[in-house]
C-alpha positions, 0 to 999 in steps of 0.5 A, a space after each residue: 071399322 072393317 067388315 069381318 064378313 064382306 058381301 060378295 060383289 058378284 059379276 059375270 064375264 063379258 063373254 057370258 051371252 050364251 042363253 043363261 048358261 053361265 056362272 058368277 064369281 066374286 073376286 073381291 074376297 080373294 085378298 081378305 078371305 083367300 077365296 073365290 065364291 062361284 055360283 050359278 047365275 040362274 040360281 043366285 040363292 042356290 049353293 056356292 062353291 068356294 075355291 082358293 085364288 090359285 085354283 081359280 087362276 089355274 082354271 082360267 089359264 086352262 080355259 084360255 089355252 083351250 079357247 086359243 
């Protein structure tokens, strides 16, 4: 039996040691729901933004280019 609405498995980046100003994402829903939920780690019961995986990948690419 499969779960039609799986629970997001939230995690923070290993680079998130900045005093609590970070986000959490749940990539486990990317394949099944074509969605990446994002939330504020300081407010885990607060609002969640959901973006398509290609938008998340574009953001990560953009951020990595700025960090280089």
